[in-house]
DRENGU-783779 format. One record per residue: residue in three letters; x, y, z of N, C-alpha, C, O in turn. Coordinates in Angstrom, 2 decimals. Last residue first. Layout:
# DRENGU-783779
@residu: ala	n.x: X	n.y: Y	n.z: Z	ca.x: X	ca.y: Y	ca.z: Z	c.x: X	c.y: Y	c.z: Z	o.x: X	o.y: Y	o.z: Z
...
This chain:
# DRENGU-783779
@residu: glu	n.x: 107.14	n.y: 53.94	n.z: 80.27	ca.x: 108.18	ca.y: 54.30	ca.z: 80.62	c.x: 109.17	c.y: 54.63	c.z: 81.73	o.x: 110.31	o.y: 55.02	o.z: 81.45
@residu: asp	n.x: 104.52	n.y: 52.57	n.z: 80.47	ca.x: 105.66	ca.y: 51.84	ca.z: 80.90	c.x: 107.03	c.y: 52.70	c.z: 80.99	o.x: 107.95	o.y: 52.28	o.z: 81.69
@residu: glu	n.x: 102.74	n.y: 55.37	n.z: 79.92	ca.x: 102.62	ca.y: 54.63	ca.z: 81.38	c.x: 103.57	c.y: 53.41	c.z: 81.92	o.x: 103.64	o.y: 53.08	o.z: 83.11
@residu: tyr	n.x: 103.38	n.y: 54.97	n.z: 77.16	ca.x: 104.43	ca.y: 56.66	ca.z: 78.02	c.x: 102.80	c.y: 55.91	c.z: 79.85	o.x: 102.19	o.y: 56.74	o.z: 80.53
@residu: arg	n.x: 102.21	n.y: 53.26	n.z: 76.03	ca.x: 103.85	ca.y: 52.91	ca.z: 75.99	c.x: 104.47	c.y: 54.34	c.z: 77.60	o.x: 105.35	o.y: 54.46	o.z: 78.45
@residu: arg	n.x: 99.96	n.y: 53.69	n.z: 77.13	ca.x: 101.23	ca.y: 52.25	ca.z: 77.46	c.x: 102.04	c.y: 52.55	c.z: 77.26	o.x: 102.97	o.y: 52.36	o.z: 78.05
@residu: arg	n.x: 99.99	n.y: 55.72	n.z: 75.39	ca.x: 99.00	ca.y: 55.82	ca.z: 77.05	c.x: 100.29	c.y: 54.91	c.z: 76.99	o.x: 101.43	o.y: 55.34	o.z: 76.82
@residu: glu	n.x: 99.98	n.y: 54.11	n.z: 72.88	ca.x: 100.75	ca.y: 55.64	ca.z: 73.41	c.x: 100.47	c.y: 56.07	c.z: 74.88	o.x: 101.07	o.y: 57.07	o.z: 75.25
@residu: gln	n.x: 97.40	n.y: 52.68	n.z: 72.77	ca.x: 99.26	ca.y: 52.71	ca.z: 72.09	c.x: 100.57	c.y: 53.36	c.z: 73.33	o.x: 101.47	o.y: 53.08	o.z: 74.12
@residu: ala	n.x: 95.03	n.y: 54.04	n.z: 73.09	ca.x: 95.61	ca.y: 53.75	ca.z: 74.43	c.x: 96.73	c.y: 52.53	c.z: 73.70	o.x: 96.75	o.y: 51.43	o.z: 74.26
@residu: thr	n.x: 96.25	n.y: 57.80	n.z: 72.12	ca.x: 95.15	ca.y: 56.12	ca.z: 71.82	c.x: 96.00	c.y: 55.34	c.z: 72.97	o.x: 97.04	o.y: 55.66	o.z: 73.55
@residu: ala	n.x: 96.18	n.y: 60.99	n.z: 73.57	ca.x: 97.05	ca.y: 59.87	ca.z: 72.85	c.x: 95.98	c.y: 58.84	c.z: 72.68	o.x: 94.85	o.y: 59.07	o.z: 73.11
@residu: ile	n.x: 94.85	n.y: 63.32	n.z: 71.68	ca.x: 94.25	ca.y: 62.87	ca.z: 72.13	c.x: 95.72	c.y: 61.03	c.z: 72.97	o.x: 95.68	o.y: 60.03	o.z: 72.26
@residu: arg	n.x: 96.30	n.y: 66.41	n.z: 70.35	ca.x: 95.49	ca.y: 65.21	ca.z: 69.92	c.x: 95.82	c.y: 64.06	c.z: 71.50	o.x: 96.85	o.y: 64.10	o.z: 72.17
@residu: ala	n.x: 98.81	n.y: 67.97	n.z: 67.85	ca.x: 98.33	ca.y: 67.23	ca.z: 69.06	c.x: 96.81	c.y: 66.65	c.z: 69.70	o.x: 96.16	o.y: 66.52	o.z: 68.67
@residu: ser	n.x: 101.00	n.y: 69.57	n.z: 65.27	ca.x: 99.82	ca.y: 68.86	ca.z: 65.61	c.x: 100.10	c.y: 68.08	c.z: 67.17	o.x: 101.20	o.y: 67.71	o.z: 67.59
@residu: val	n.x: 102.60	n.y: 71.59	n.z: 66.07	ca.x: 102.94	ca.y: 70.75	ca.z: 64.58	c.x: 101.21	c.y: 69.87	c.z: 64.31	o.x: 100.57	o.y: 69.72	o.z: 63.27
@residu: ile	n.x: 105.09	n.y: 73.26	n.z: 67.23	ca.x: 104.32	ca.y: 72.65	ca.z: 67.81	c.x: 103.19	c.y: 72.43	c.z: 66.24	o.x: 103.18	o.y: 73.35	o.z: 65.42
@residu: arg	n.x: 108.27	n.y: 74.82	n.z: 67.87	ca.x: 107.64	ca.y: 74.40	ca.z: 67.18	c.x: 106.20	c.y: 73.66	c.z: 67.27	o.x: 106.78	o.y: 72.80	o.z: 67.93
@residu: ile	n.x: 110.39	n.y: 75.66	n.z: 70.99	ca.x: 109.35	ca.y: 73.81	ca.z: 70.29	c.x: 107.64	c.y: 75.34	c.z: 69.36	o.x: 106.77	o.y: 76.10	o.z: 69.79
@residu: thr	n.x: 113.37	n.y: 77.63	n.z: 70.93	ca.x: 111.85	ca.y: 77.10	ca.z: 70.64	c.x: 110.82	c.y: 75.82	c.z: 70.41	o.x: 110.79	o.y: 75.21	o.z: 69.35
@residu: glu	n.x: 115.92	n.y: 76.99	n.z: 71.42	ca.x: 114.72	ca.y: 76.37	ca.z: 72.45	c.x: 113.36	c.y: 76.54	c.z: 72.08	o.x: 112.39	o.y: 75.95	o.z: 72.57
@residu: gly	n.x: 116.90	n.y: 77.58	n.z: 68.42	ca.x: 117.56	ca.y: 77.56	ca.z: 69.56	c.x: 116.63	c.y: 76.75	c.z: 70.69	o.x: 116.86	o.y: 75.54	o.z: 70.62
@residu: glu	n.x: 114.62	n.y: 77.58	n.z: 66.47	ca.x: 115.02	ca.y: 78.16	ca.z: 66.43	c.x: 116.77	c.y: 77.91	c.z: 68.52	o.x: 117.02	o.y: 78.65	o.z: 69.47
@residu: arg	n.x: 113.46	n.y: 74.75	n.z: 67.53	ca.x: 113.89	ca.y: 75.37	ca.z: 66.61	c.x: 113.73	c.y: 76.51	c.z: 67.17	o.x: 112.98	o.y: 76.70	o.z: 68.13
@residu: met	n.x: 111.66	n.y: 71.16	n.z: 67.40	ca.x: 113.10	ca.y: 72.06	ca.z: 67.47	c.x: 112.80	c.y: 73.46	c.z: 66.43	o.x: 112.29	o.y: 73.53	o.z: 65.31
@residu: leu	n.x: 109.14	n.y: 70.36	n.z: 66.30	ca.x: 109.98	ca.y: 70.46	ca.z: 66.11	c.x: 110.50	c.y: 71.14	c.z: 66.49	o.x: 110.09	o.y: 72.25	o.z: 66.15
@residu: his	n.x: 106.18	n.y: 67.86	n.z: 67.30	ca.x: 106.57	ca.y: 69.10	ca.z: 67.36	c.x: 107.82	c.y: 69.40	c.z: 66.50	o.x: 107.79	o.y: 68.56	o.z: 65.60
@residu: ile	n.x: 102.53	n.y: 66.32	n.z: 68.16	ca.x: 104.43	ca.y: 66.29	ca.z: 67.36	c.x: 104.74	c.y: 67.54	c.z: 67.16	o.x: 103.87	o.y: 68.38	o.z: 66.89
@residu: val	n.x: 101.80	n.y: 65.19	n.z: 71.65	ca.x: 101.78	ca.y: 66.41	ca.z: 70.55	c.x: 103.37	c.y: 65.78	c.z: 69.80	o.x: 104.43	o.y: 65.28	o.z: 70.19
@residu: tyr	n.x: 99.00	n.y: 63.82	n.z: 72.61	ca.x: 100.70	ca.y: 62.17	ca.z: 71.95	c.x: 100.60	c.y: 64.43	c.z: 70.50	o.x: 99.99	o.y: 64.79	o.z: 69.49
@residu: leu	n.x: 98.11	n.y: 63.23	n.z: 76.17	ca.x: 97.73	ca.y: 64.47	ca.z: 74.67	c.x: 99.33	c.y: 63.04	c.z: 73.92	o.x: 100.05	o.y: 62.14	o.z: 74.34
@residu: val	n.x: 96.38	n.y: 62.05	n.z: 78.77	ca.x: 97.59	ca.y: 62.11	ca.z: 78.24	c.x: 97.39	c.y: 62.81	c.z: 77.08	o.x: 96.19	o.y: 63.07	o.z: 76.94
@residu: asn	n.x: 94.46	n.y: 64.55	n.z: 81.18	ca.x: 95.13	ca.y: 63.91	ca.z: 79.75	c.x: 96.70	c.y: 63.65	c.z: 79.72	o.x: 97.69	o.y: 64.25	o.z: 80.15
@residu: trp	n.x: 94.92	n.y: 65.93	n.z: 83.74	ca.x: 95.82	ca.y: 64.65	ca.z: 83.70	c.x: 94.46	c.y: 63.78	c.z: 82.40	o.x: 93.78	o.y: 62.78	o.z: 82.65
@residu: asp	n.x: 94.81	n.y: 68.72	n.z: 83.79	ca.x: 94.17	ca.y: 68.61	ca.z: 84.47	c.x: 94.07	c.y: 66.50	c.z: 83.60	o.x: 93.07	o.y: 66.10	o.z: 83.00
@residu: glu	n.x: 97.66	n.y: 69.94	n.z: 82.96	ca.x: 97.18	ca.y: 69.18	ca.z: 84.78	c.x: 96.14	c.y: 68.78	c.z: 84.19	o.x: 96.68	o.y: 67.84	o.z: 83.61
@residu: thr	n.x: 98.82	n.y: 66.51	n.z: 81.06	ca.x: 98.52	ca.y: 68.09	ca.z: 80.72	c.x: 98.42	c.y: 68.25	c.z: 82.51	o.x: 98.79	o.y: 67.39	o.z: 83.30
@residu: leu	n.x: 101.39	n.y: 64.34	n.z: 80.02	ca.x: 100.34	ca.y: 64.83	ca.z: 81.23	c.x: 99.75	c.y: 65.50	c.z: 81.45	o.x: 99.81	o.y: 65.52	o.z: 82.68
@residu: gly	n.x: 102.63	n.y: 63.59	n.z: 77.47	ca.x: 102.58	ca.y: 63.42	ca.z: 78.59	c.x: 101.28	c.y: 64.08	c.z: 78.96	o.x: 100.31	o.y: 64.27	o.z: 78.22
@residu: ile	n.x: 104.48	n.y: 62.40	n.z: 73.84	ca.x: 102.91	ca.y: 62.13	ca.z: 74.58	c.x: 103.27	c.y: 62.36	c.z: 76.46	o.x: 104.04	o.y: 61.53	o.z: 76.96
@residu: ala	n.x: 106.26	n.y: 64.39	n.z: 71.69	ca.x: 105.69	ca.y: 63.63	ca.z: 72.92	c.x: 104.62	c.y: 63.41	c.z: 73.84	o.x: 104.00	o.y: 64.26	o.z: 74.47
@residu: ala	n.x: 107.94	n.y: 63.10	n.z: 68.94	ca.x: 106.13	ca.y: 62.91	ca.z: 69.48	c.x: 106.94	c.y: 63.17	c.z: 70.66	o.x: 108.00	o.y: 62.57	o.z: 70.88
@residu: glu	n.x: 108.97	n.y: 64.36	n.z: 66.12	ca.x: 109.62	ca.y: 64.29	ca.z: 67.66	c.x: 108.35	c.y: 64.71	c.z: 67.89	o.x: 107.73	o.y: 65.72	o.z: 67.57
@residu: arg	n.x: 111.52	n.y: 66.04	n.z: 63.25	ca.x: 109.94	ca.y: 66.10	ca.z: 64.10	c.x: 110.24	c.y: 65.06	c.z: 65.30	o.x: 111.41	o.y: 64.79	o.z: 65.58
@residu: gln	n.x: 112.60	n.y: 66.73	n.z: 60.96	ca.x: 112.59	ca.y: 65.88	ca.z: 61.41	c.x: 111.73	c.y: 66.25	c.z: 63.30	o.x: 111.98	o.y: 67.01	o.z: 64.24
@residu: glu	n.x: 111.33	n.y: 65.94	n.z: 57.07	ca.x: 111.59	ca.y: 67.36	ca.z: 58.83	c.x: 111.69	c.y: 65.99	c.z: 59.91	o.x: 111.21	o.y: 64.86	o.z: 59.85
@residu: glu	n.x: 111.03	n.y: 64.55	n.z: 54.93	ca.x: 111.79	ca.y: 65.12	ca.z: 54.85	c.x: 112.17	c.y: 66.68	c.z: 56.42	o.x: 112.85	o.y: 67.70	o.z: 56.57
@residu: asp	n.x: 110.24	n.y: 62.28	n.z: 56.01	ca.x: 111.11	ca.y: 62.05	ca.z: 55.66	c.x: 111.56	c.y: 63.60	c.z: 55.39	o.x: 112.72	o.y: 63.79	o.z: 55.77
@residu: thr	n.x: 108.89	n.y: 63.20	n.z: 59.19	ca.x: 109.17	ca.y: 63.01	ca.z: 58.50	c.x: 109.58	c.y: 61.89	c.z: 57.70	o.x: 109.49	o.y: 60.74	o.z: 58.13
@residu: gly	n.x: 108.81	n.y: 62.18	n.z: 63.50	ca.x: 109.09	ca.y: 63.07	ca.z: 62.20	c.x: 108.86	c.y: 61.74	c.z: 60.50	o.x: 108.75	o.y: 60.51	o.z: 60.41
@residu: gly	n.x: 109.13	n.y: 61.93	n.z: 65.83	ca.x: 107.91	ca.y: 61.87	ca.z: 65.22	c.x: 107.85	c.y: 61.94	c.z: 63.81	o.x: 106.85	o.y: 61.76	o.z: 63.11
@residu: asp	n.x: 110.32	n.y: 58.99	n.z: 68.10	ca.x: 111.04	ca.y: 59.44	ca.z: 66.55	c.x: 109.46	c.y: 59.74	c.z: 66.43	o.x: 108.58	o.y: 58.90	o.z: 66.64
@residu: glu	n.x: 109.73	n.y: 60.64	n.z: 71.36	ca.x: 109.36	ca.y: 59.53	ca.z: 70.39	c.x: 109.98	c.y: 60.30	c.z: 69.32	o.x: 110.20	o.y: 61.51	o.z: 69.27
@residu: ile	n.x: 110.07	n.y: 61.19	n.z: 74.91	ca.x: 110.10	ca.y: 61.65	ca.z: 74.11	c.x: 110.11	c.y: 60.55	c.z: 72.50	o.x: 110.65	o.y: 59.47	o.z: 72.75
@residu: arg	n.x: 107.80	n.y: 60.96	n.z: 77.60	ca.x: 107.97	ca.y: 59.91	ca.z: 76.71	c.x: 108.24	c.y: 61.86	c.z: 74.90	o.x: 107.55	o.y: 62.72	o.z: 74.36
@residu: val	n.x: 107.27	n.y: 62.83	n.z: 80.77	ca.x: 107.16	ca.y: 63.14	ca.z: 79.93	c.x: 108.29	c.y: 62.06	c.z: 78.45	o.x: 109.46	o.y: 62.42	o.z: 78.32
@residu: phe	n.x: 107.14	n.y: 63.19	n.z: 83.76	ca.x: 107.98	ca.y: 61.95	ca.z: 82.87	c.x: 107.38	c.y: 61.61	c.z: 81.40	o.x: 107.08	o.y: 60.49	o.z: 80.97
@residu: pro	n.x: 107.64	n.y: 65.66	n.z: 84.02	ca.x: 108.35	ca.y: 65.68	ca.z: 84.58	c.x: 108.65	c.y: 63.66	c.z: 83.69	o.x: 109.67	o.y: 63.11	o.z: 83.27
@residu: asp	n.x: 105.30	n.y: 67.93	n.z: 81.81	ca.x: 105.73	ca.y: 66.60	ca.z: 82.85	c.x: 106.81	c.y: 66.06	c.z: 82.33	o.x: 107.15	o.y: 65.89	o.z: 81.16
@residu: phe	n.x: 105.43	n.y: 70.64	n.z: 80.66	ca.x: 106.31	ca.y: 70.33	ca.z: 81.96	c.x: 105.27	c.y: 69.47	c.z: 83.11	o.x: 104.76	o.y: 69.73	o.z: 84.21
@residu: phe	n.x: 105.20	n.y: 69.54	n.z: 78.07	ca.x: 106.35	ca.y: 69.78	ca.z: 77.78	c.x: 106.76	c.y: 69.94	c.z: 79.18	o.x: 107.92	o.y: 69.66	o.z: 79.48
@residu: val	n.x: 102.17	n.y: 69.45	n.z: 78.76	ca.x: 103.36	ca.y: 67.76	ca.z: 78.66	c.x: 104.53	c.y: 68.18	c.z: 78.36	o.x: 105.30	o.y: 67.23	o.z: 78.27
@residu: glu	n.x: 101.87	n.y: 72.09	n.z: 77.28	ca.x: 101.72	ca.y: 72.07	ca.z: 79.47	c.x: 102.16	c.y: 70.33	c.z: 79.18	o.x: 102.94	o.y: 70.21	o.z: 80.13
@residu: cys	n.x: 101.57	n.y: 72.82	n.z: 74.81	ca.x: 102.50	ca.y: 72.94	ca.z: 75.32	c.x: 102.36	c.y: 72.29	c.z: 77.49	o.x: 103.00	o.y: 72.34	o.z: 78.54
@residu: ala	n.x: 98.22	n.y: 71.81	n.z: 74.13	ca.x: 98.71	ca.y: 71.21	ca.z: 74.79	c.x: 100.43	c.y: 71.29	c.z: 75.06	o.x: 100.95	o.y: 70.25	o.z: 75.45
@residu: his	n.x: 96.67	n.y: 74.15	n.z: 75.21	ca.x: 97.07	ca.y: 73.56	ca.z: 76.53	c.x: 97.24	c.y: 72.36	c.z: 76.27	o.x: 96.92	o.y: 71.50	o.z: 77.10
@residu: glu	n.x: 98.02	n.y: 75.33	n.z: 72.77	ca.x: 97.75	ca.y: 76.33	ca.z: 73.91	c.x: 97.29	c.y: 74.79	c.z: 75.30	o.x: 97.97	o.y: 74.81	o.z: 76.33
@residu: phe	n.x: 96.56	n.y: 73.97	n.z: 70.93	ca.x: 97.64	ca.y: 74.03	ca.z: 71.26	c.x: 98.51	c.y: 74.74	c.z: 72.79	o.x: 99.46	o.y: 74.39	o.z: 73.49
@residu: ala	n.x: 93.43	n.y: 72.62	n.z: 71.38	ca.x: 94.62	ca.y: 73.46	ca.z: 72.08	c.x: 95.84	c.y: 73.71	c.z: 71.91	o.x: 96.44	o.y: 73.70	o.z: 72.99
@residu: val	n.x: 92.29	n.y: 69.83	n.z: 71.02	ca.x: 92.99	ca.y: 69.79	ca.z: 71.47	c.x: 93.41	c.y: 71.06	c.z: 71.48	o.x: 94.56	o.y: 70.77	o.z: 71.79
@residu: gly	n.x: 90.02	n.y: 68.31	n.z: 69.20	ca.x: 89.84	ca.y: 68.88	ca.z: 70.07	c.x: 89.99	c.y: 69.20	c.z: 71.54	o.x: 89.26	o.y: 69.16	o.z: 72.54
@residu: his	n.x: 91.07	n.y: 67.87	n.z: 66.60	ca.x: 91.28	ca.y: 67.02	ca.z: 67.53	c.x: 90.80	c.y: 67.67	c.z: 69.24	o.x: 91.39	o.y: 67.33	o.z: 70.27
@residu: lys	n.x: 89.69	n.y: 68.87	n.z: 64.39	ca.x: 89.15	ca.y: 68.46	ca.z: 64.71	c.x: 89.68	c.y: 66.99	c.z: 65.37	o.x: 89.34	o.y: 65.83	o.z: 65.17
@residu: ala	n.x: 89.50	n.y: 72.21	n.z: 65.64	ca.x: 88.36	ca.y: 71.11	ca.z: 64.93	c.x: 88.56	c.y: 70.49	c.z: 64.85	o.x: 87.53	o.y: 70.00	o.z: 65.31
@residu: leu	n.x: 92.54	n.y: 71.82	n.z: 67.10	ca.x: 91.15	ca.y: 72.82	ca.z: 67.46	c.x: 89.75	c.y: 71.43	c.z: 67.49	o.x: 89.29	o.y: 70.57	o.z: 68.24
@residu: asn	n.x: 92.85	n.y: 71.85	n.z: 63.50	ca.x: 93.00	ca.y: 71.11	ca.z: 65.03	c.x: 92.37	c.y: 70.83	c.z: 65.46	o.x: 91.54	o.y: 69.98	o.z: 65.12
@residu: thr	n.x: 92.71	n.y: 74.39	n.z: 62.92	ca.x: 92.33	ca.y: 72.82	ca.z: 62.24	c.x: 92.34	c.y: 71.60	c.z: 62.73	o.x: 91.86	o.y: 70.54	o.z: 62.34
@residu: ala	n.x: 93.77	n.y: 76.45	n.z: 64.88	ca.x: 92.45	ca.y: 75.52	ca.z: 64.25	c.x: 91.79	c.y: 74.76	c.z: 63.86	o.x: 90.66	o.y: 74.38	o.z: 64.17
@residu: ala	n.x: 95.98	n.y: 75.37	n.z: 64.44	ca.x: 95.94	ca.y: 75.00	ca.z: 65.89	c.x: 93.91	c.y: 75.52	c.z: 65.80	o.x: 93.03	o.y: 75.02	o.z: 66.50
@residu: lys	n.x: 96.74	n.y: 75.94	n.z: 61.20	ca.x: 96.96	ca.y: 74.75	ca.z: 61.41	c.x: 96.79	c.y: 74.73	c.z: 62.97	o.x: 97.60	o.y: 73.88	o.z: 63.33
@residu: glu	n.x: 96.41	n.y: 79.28	n.z: 61.60	ca.x: 95.51	ca.y: 78.06	ca.z: 60.81	c.x: 95.06	c.y: 76.06	c.z: 61.17	o.x: 94.06	o.y: 75.35	o.z: 61.29
@residu: leu	n.x: 99.16	n.y: 79.16	n.z: 63.00	ca.x: 97.59	ca.y: 79.62	ca.z: 63.69	c.x: 96.30	c.y: 79.82	c.z: 62.82	o.x: 95.31	o.y: 80.42	o.z: 63.23
@residu: asp	n.x: 101.98	n.y: 77.83	n.z: 63.54	ca.x: 100.62	ca.y: 78.12	ca.z: 62.74	c.x: 99.38	c.y: 78.87	c.z: 63.13	o.x: 98.97	o.y: 78.39	o.z: 64.18
@residu: trp	n.x: 102.96	n.y: 77.93	n.z: 66.38	ca.x: 102.14	ca.y: 77.79	ca.z: 66.24	c.x: 101.86	c.y: 77.69	c.z: 64.77	o.x: 100.84	o.y: 77.01	o.z: 64.90
@residu: thr	n.x: 106.20	n.y: 78.61	n.z: 68.81	ca.x: 104.58	ca.y: 78.84	ca.z: 68.31	c.x: 104.92	c.y: 77.52	c.z: 67.27	o.x: 105.84	o.y: 76.72	o.z: 67.11
@residu: phe	n.x: 107.16	n.y: 78.63	n.z: 72.86	ca.x: 106.49	ca.y: 77.42	ca.z: 72.15	c.x: 106.01	c.y: 78.95	c.z: 70.68	o.x: 105.62	o.y: 80.05	o.z: 71.09
@residu: gln	n.x: 109.75	n.y: 78.87	n.z: 75.38	ca.x: 108.14	ca.y: 79.95	ca.z: 73.82	c.x: 108.44	c.y: 78.59	c.z: 73.03	o.x: 109.41	o.y: 77.89	o.z: 72.74
@residu: gln	n.x: 108.71	n.y: 79.49	n.z: 78.88	ca.x: 108.88	ca.y: 78.02	ca.z: 77.70	c.x: 108.75	c.y: 78.31	c.z: 76.38	o.x: 107.62	o.y: 78.08	o.z: 75.95
@residu: gly	n.x: 108.34	n.y: 80.48	n.z: 80.67	ca.x: 109.37	ca.y: 80.70	ca.z: 80.06	c.x: 109.95	c.y: 80.18	c.z: 79.29	o.x: 111.13	o.y: 80.19	o.z: 78.93
@residu: his	n.x: 105.66	n.y: 80.05	n.z: 80.87	ca.x: 106.13	ca.y: 79.26	ca.z: 81.92	c.x: 107.89	c.y: 79.13	c.z: 81.65	o.x: 108.61	o.y: 78.24	o.z: 82.08
@residu: tyr	n.x: 105.52	n.y: 79.63	n.z: 77.56	ca.x: 104.98	ca.y: 79.97	ca.z: 79.22	c.x: 105.37	c.y: 79.25	c.z: 80.11	o.x: 105.41	o.y: 78.02	o.z: 80.16
@residu: leu	n.x: 104.27	n.y: 81.65	n.z: 74.96	ca.x: 105.21	ca.y: 81.80	ca.z: 75.64	c.x: 104.57	c.y: 81.35	c.z: 76.69	o.x: 103.53	o.y: 81.87	o.z: 77.11
@residu: phe	n.x: 104.25	n.y: 82.05	n.z: 71.06	ca.x: 103.37	ca.y: 81.35	ca.z: 73.05	c.x: 104.40	c.y: 81.37	c.z: 74.36	o.x: 105.48	o.y: 80.82	o.z: 74.19
@residu: val	n.x: 103.27	n.y: 82.66	n.z: 68.83	ca.x: 104.52	ca.y: 82.69	ca.z: 70.02	c.x: 103.93	c.y: 82.57	c.z: 70.99	o.x: 103.06	o.y: 83.21	o.z: 71.59
@residu: ala	n.x: 101.99	n.y: 82.13	n.z: 65.90	ca.x: 101.16	ca.y: 82.68	ca.z: 67.24	c.x: 102.91	c.y: 83.03	c.z: 68.14	o.x: 103.56	o.y: 83.91	o.z: 67.59
@residu: asn	n.x: 101.13	n.y: 83.55	n.z: 62.87	ca.x: 101.86	ca.y: 82.35	ca.z: 63.33	c.x: 101.64	c.y: 83.01	c.z: 64.95	o.x: 101.21	o.y: 84.14	o.z: 65.16
@residu: met	n.x: 99.77	n.y: 83.82	n.z: 59.00	ca.x: 100.44	ca.y: 83.95	ca.z: 60.83	c.x: 100.50	c.y: 82.81	c.z: 61.59	o.x: 100.18	o.y: 81.64	o.z: 61.36
@residu: gln	n.x: 100.87	n.y: 83.90	n.z: 56.09	ca.x: 101.13	ca.y: 83.42	ca.z: 57.38	c.x: 100.45	c.y: 83.90	c.z: 58.47	o.x: 101.12	o.y: 84.87	o.z: 58.83
@residu: gly	n.x: 101.70	n.y: 86.74	n.z: 54.74	ca.x: 100.22	ca.y: 86.27	ca.z: 54.61	c.x: 99.98	c.y: 84.93	c.z: 56.13	o.x: 99.10	o.y: 85.06	o.z: 56.98
@residu: arg	n.x: 104.28	n.y: 86.67	n.z: 53.92	ca.x: 104.01	ca.y: 85.42	ca.z: 53.09	c.x: 101.97	c.y: 85.52	c.z: 53.50	o.x: 101.12	o.y: 84.82	o.z: 52.95
@residu: leu	n.x: 105.18	n.y: 88.06	n.z: 55.72	ca.x: 105.24	ca.y: 89.02	ca.z: 54.34	c.x: 104.50	c.y: 88.20	c.z: 54.32	o.x: 103.46	o.y: 88.67	o.z: 54.78
@residu: thr	n.x: 103.19	n.y: 87.15	n.z: 58.55	ca.x: 104.54	ca.y: 87.38	ca.z: 57.47	c.x: 104.98	c.y: 87.44	c.z: 56.73	o.x: 105.72	o.y: 86.46	o.z: 56.75
@residu: tyr	n.x: 102.54	n.y: 88.11	n.z: 62.05	ca.x: 102.30	ca.y: 88.22	ca.z: 60.61	c.x: 103.29	c.y: 88.57	c.z: 59.51	o.x: 103.96	o.y: 89.59	o.z: 59.36
@residu: val	n.x: 101.84	n.y: 86.75	n.z: 65.25	ca.x: 102.80	ca.y: 87.12	ca.z: 63.73	c.x: 102.77	c.y: 87.07	c.z: 62.66	o.x: 102.97	o.y: 86.00	o.z: 62.09
@residu: asn	n.x: 100.76	n.y: 87.56	n.z: 68.15	ca.x: 100.02	ca.y: 87.31	ca.z: 67.07	c.x: 101.80	c.y: 87.40	c.z: 65.76	o.x: 102.63	o.y: 88.31	o.z: 65.81
@residu: tyr	n.x: 101.54	n.y: 86.47	n.z: 71.49	ca.x: 102.18	ca.y: 86.20	ca.z: 69.73	c.x: 101.89	c.y: 86.65	c.z: 69.41	o.x: 102.44	o.y: 87.56	o.z: 70.02
@residu: ile	n.x: 100.46	n.y: 85.18	n.z: 74.30	ca.x: 100.48	ca.y: 85.71	ca.z: 73.52	c.x: 100.60	c.y: 85.88	c.z: 72.71	o.x: 99.55	o.y: 85.49	o.z: 72.21
@residu: asn	n.x: 101.24	n.y: 84.55	n.z: 78.12	ca.x: 101.68	ca.y: 85.60	ca.z: 76.52	c.x: 101.41	c.y: 84.68	c.z: 76.04	o.x: 101.63	o.y: 83.55	o.z: 76.48
@residu: ala	n.x: 100.31	n.y: 83.46	n.z: 81.25	ca.x: 101.19	ca.y: 83.67	ca.z: 79.87	c.x: 100.92	c.y: 84.60	c.z: 78.90	o.x: 100.17	o.y: 85.53	o.z: 79.21
@residu: ala	n.x: 99.99	n.y: 82.58	n.z: 84.40	ca.x: 100.37	ca.y: 83.92	ca.z: 83.61	c.x: 100.90	c.y: 83.11	c.z: 81.77	o.x: 101.82	o.y: 82.33	o.z: 81.51
@residu: ala	n.x: 97.70	n.y: 79.91	n.z: 85.48	ca.x: 99.73	ca.y: 79.86	ca.z: 85.31	c.x: 99.63	c.y: 80.97	c.z: 83.83	o.x: 99.37	o.y: 80.61	o.z: 82.68
@residu: ser	n.x: 95.78	n.y: 79.02	n.z: 85.65	ca.x: 95.87	ca.y: 80.42	ca.z: 86.63	c.x: 98.28	c.y: 79.69	c.z: 86.70	o.x: 99.27	o.y: 79.37	o.z: 87.36
@residu: asn	n.x: 94.93	n.y: 78.14	n.z: 82.69	ca.x: 94.63	ca.y: 76.73	ca.z: 84.03	c.x: 95.66	c.y: 77.38	c.z: 85.28	o.x: 96.33	o.y: 76.56	o.z: 85.91
@residu: leu	n.x: 96.19	n.y: 80.90	n.z: 81.57	ca.x: 95.21	ca.y: 79.53	ca.z: 80.91	c.x: 95.85	c.y: 77.90	c.z: 82.24	o.x: 96.80	o.y: 77.12	o.z: 82.38
@residu: val	n.x: 95.30	n.y: 84.27	n.z: 80.69	ca.x: 95.73	ca.y: 83.33	ca.z: 81.24	c.x: 94.94	c.y: 81.73	c.z: 81.41	o.x: 93.75	o.y: 81.42	o.z: 81.41
@residu: gly	n.x: 97.24	n.y: 86.77	n.z: 78.97	ca.x: 95.90	ca.y: 85.61	ca.z: 79.43	c.x: 96.69	c.y: 84.72	c.z: 80.33	o.x: 97.87	o.y: 84.48	o.z: 80.61
@residu: ala	n.x: 98.55	n.y: 89.02	n.z: 76.54	ca.x: 98.11	ca.y: 88.46	ca.z: 77.95	c.x: 96.93	c.y: 86.96	c.z: 78.69	o.x: 95.75	o.y: 86.69	o.z: 78.44
@residu: ile	n.x: 98.29	n.y: 89.53	n.z: 73.23	ca.x: 97.18	ca.y: 89.35	ca.z: 73.47	c.x: 98.01	c.y: 88.33	c.z: 75.42	o.x: 97.97	o.y: 87.10	o.z: 75.45
@residu: ser	n.x: 99.80	n.y: 91.39	n.z: 70.80	ca.x: 100.09	ca.y: 90.79	ca.z: 72.42	c.x: 99.02	c.y: 90.43	c.z: 73.09	o.x: 98.70	o.y: 91.39	o.z: 73.80
@residu: ser	n.x: 100.98	n.y: 91.65	n.z: 67.47	ca.x: 100.28	ca.y: 92.34	ca.z: 68.44	c.x: 100.46	c.y: 90.79	c.z: 69.89	o.x: 101.01	o.y: 89.69	o.z: 69.84
@residu: val	n.x: 102.78	n.y: 92.54	n.z: 65.06	ca.x: 103.68	ca.y: 91.71	ca.z: 66.10	c.x: 101.98	c.y: 92.54	c.z: 67.70	o.x: 102.04	o.y: 93.50	o.z: 68.48
@residu: leu	n.x: 103.88	n.y: 92.68	n.z: 60.86	ca.x: 103.44	ca.y: 93.04	ca.z: 62.71	c.x: 102.80	c.y: 92.62	c.z: 64.30	o.x: 101.71	o.y: 92.19	o.z: 63.92
@residu: met	n.x: 106.44	n.y: 93.18	n.z: 59.35	ca.x: 106.16	ca.y: 92.27	ca.z: 60.42	c.x: 105.11	c.y: 93.20	c.z: 61.24	o.x: 105.37	o.y: 94.14	o.z: 62.00
């Protein structure tokens, strides 16, 4: 396994992202944001950005919203959850994720919340 690190700044908060190359050729990102560890598949992140216009780094912000709403977002195969929350620039996002290895959050997809999802968030 090879690991490379890139230090960056996201909305004025120090963040670190590590690219982890596995033996199967898959490349995952490990992203540390406000002390919380997130991970995702880099190919999936690029596809998500092109399709929905939301970067996974940006999607991490919803988990720090004190009013974040967690719902069942799963399929029959995996125990997925959906987080609906506000980002620092006031976007309400819908983020599908899994809890991995203790406290690590694996982001699967992220997009702008629909009107119905936004109402559920606001009514919570």
